[in-house]
C-alpha positions in Angstrom: 102.5 -124.1 50.3 102.9 -120.7 48.6 101.7 -117.6 50.3 101.7 -114.1 48.9 101.3 -111.2 51.3 102.5 -107.7 52.0 104.8 -107.4 55.0 105.7 -103.9 56.2 104.8 -102.5 52.8 106.9 -105.1 50.9 105.3 -107.7 48.7 106.5 -111.2 49.5 106.0 -114.7 48.1 106.7 -117.3 50.7 106.9 -121.1 50.6 106.0 -122.4 54.0 104.6 -125.6 55.6 100.8 -125.6 55.8 101.0 -125.8 59.7 103.4 -122.9 60.2 102.2 -120.0 62.3 102.9 -116.4 61.4 105.0 -116.0 64.5 107.5 -118.6 63.3 107.5 -117.2 59.8 108.2 -113.7 61.0 110.9 -114.6 63.5 112.6 -117.7 62.0 112.2 -117.2 58.3 112.2 -113.4 58.0 114.3 -112.4 61.0 111.7 -110.0 62.4 112.3 -110.6 66.1 110.3 -107.6 67.4 107.3 -109.9 67.4 107.9 -111.8 70.7 107.5 -115.6 71.3 106.2 -116.1 74.8 103.1 -118.2 75.5 102.0 -119.6 72.1 98.5 -119.8 73.4 97.2 -116.2 72.6 97.2 -115.3 76.3 100.0 -112.7 76.6 99.8 -110.5 73.5 103.6 -110.3 73.0 103.2 -111.7 69.5 100.6 -109.2 68.4 100.8 -107.9 64.8 98.5 -106.0 62.5 96.8 -108.0 59.8 94.7 -105.9 57.5 94.6 -103.2 60.1 93.4 -105.5 63.0 95.5 -106.6 66.0 95.9 -110.4 65.9 98.0 -113.0 67.8 100.6 -114.3 65.3 101.1 -117.4 67.5 97.6 -118.5 66.7 97.4 -117.6 63.1 98.6 -119.9 60.3 100.8 -118.2 57.7 98.5 -119.6 55.1 95.7 -117.5 56.6 97.7 -114.4 55.6 97.3 -115.1 51.9 96.8 -111.7 50.3 96.9 -109.9 53.6 98.7 -106.8 54.6 100.8 -107.5 57.7 102.5 -104.9 59.8 105.0 -105.7 62.6 106.5 -103.4 65.2 109.4 -103.0 62.8 107.1 -101.7 60.1 105.6 -98.9 62.2 108.7 -96.7 61.9 109.8 -95.0 58.7 113.6 -95.4 58.5 114.9 -94.0 61.8 111.7 -92.0 62.5 109.6 -93.8 65.0 105.8 -93.8 64.9 103.9 -91.4 67.2 103.0 -94.4 69.4 106.6 -95.6 69.6 107.8 -92.1 70.5 105.1 -91.8 73.2 106.1 -95.2 74.7 109.7 -93.9 75.0 108.7 -90.5 76.4 106.5 -92.1 79.0 109.1 -94.7 79.9 106.7 -97.5 79.2 109.2 -100.0 77.9 111.0 -101.4 81.0 112.2 -104.9 80.1 110.7 -104.5 76.7 109.2 -108.0 76.2 105.6 -106.8 76.1 106.3 -103.5 74.4 106.0 -104.6 70.7 102.6 -106.2 71.4 101.5 -103.2 73.4 102.6 -100.8 70.7 100.8 -102.8 68.0 97.6 -103.0 70.1 97.8 -99.2 70.8 98.3 -98.5 67.1 95.3 -100.6 66.1 93.2 -98.8 68.7 94.3 -95.3 67.4 93.6 -96.4 63.8 90.0 -97.2 64.7 89.5 -94.6 67.5 91.9 -91.6 67.3 90.6 -90.1 70.5 90.0 -92.9 73.0 89.1 -92.4 76.6 91.4 -93.8 79.3 88.9 -96.7 79.8 89.0 -97.5 76.1 92.8 -97.6 76.1 92.7 -100.0 79.1 90.2 -102.2 77.3 92.3 -102.2 74.1 95.5 -103.2 76.0 93.9 -105.8 78.3 95.0 -108.7 76.0 98.7 -107.7 76.6 100.3 -108.9 79.7 103.3 -107.1 81.3 105.5 -108.8 83.8 107.0 -105.5 84.9 103.6 -104.0 85.7 104.0 -100.9 83.5 100.3 -100.6 82.7 100.0 -97.1 84.0 102.8 -95.9 81.8 101.4 -97.8 78.8 98.0 -96.2 79.1 99.7 -92.8 79.6 101.7 -93.4 76.4 98.7 -94.3 74.3 96.8 -91.2 75.5 99.9 -89.1 74.8 100.1 -90.5 71.3 96.5 -89.7 70.7 97.0 -86.1 71.7 100.2 -85.8 69.6 98.4 -87.3 66.5 95.5 -84.8 67.0 98.0 -81.9 66.8 99.5 -83.1 63.4 
């Protein structure tokens, strides 16, 4: 089946099986391995991407559902070698540890800040609760999102 979408600001035409999920399209067909393959049940958040500005689980979304959509992966947040404000804050707050949950956390944080540029600590926690971290860096993750919010407000 043919699917037209915009991925990280690039228009693409893809020919994919009707049952293929976005996670497989991104990782296997397009080589975008920042989107992690962990649970395949939508429980961990490691595969989170932005679709039309909303955080979604790519393991639960058929590629066909992305017809006409604008998709952003963690790779698409940076501009060349310049990281996004959220990515910078995650590094500064040492919120990456093993890194497996980091792309999903960063995407979820980006979605939050797009809709709510000045979230409270509680709102950050709620926005990240769909992302599991096996290293337990939640405190650093929340601090990073709040820092990104402050940095963005200064720009």
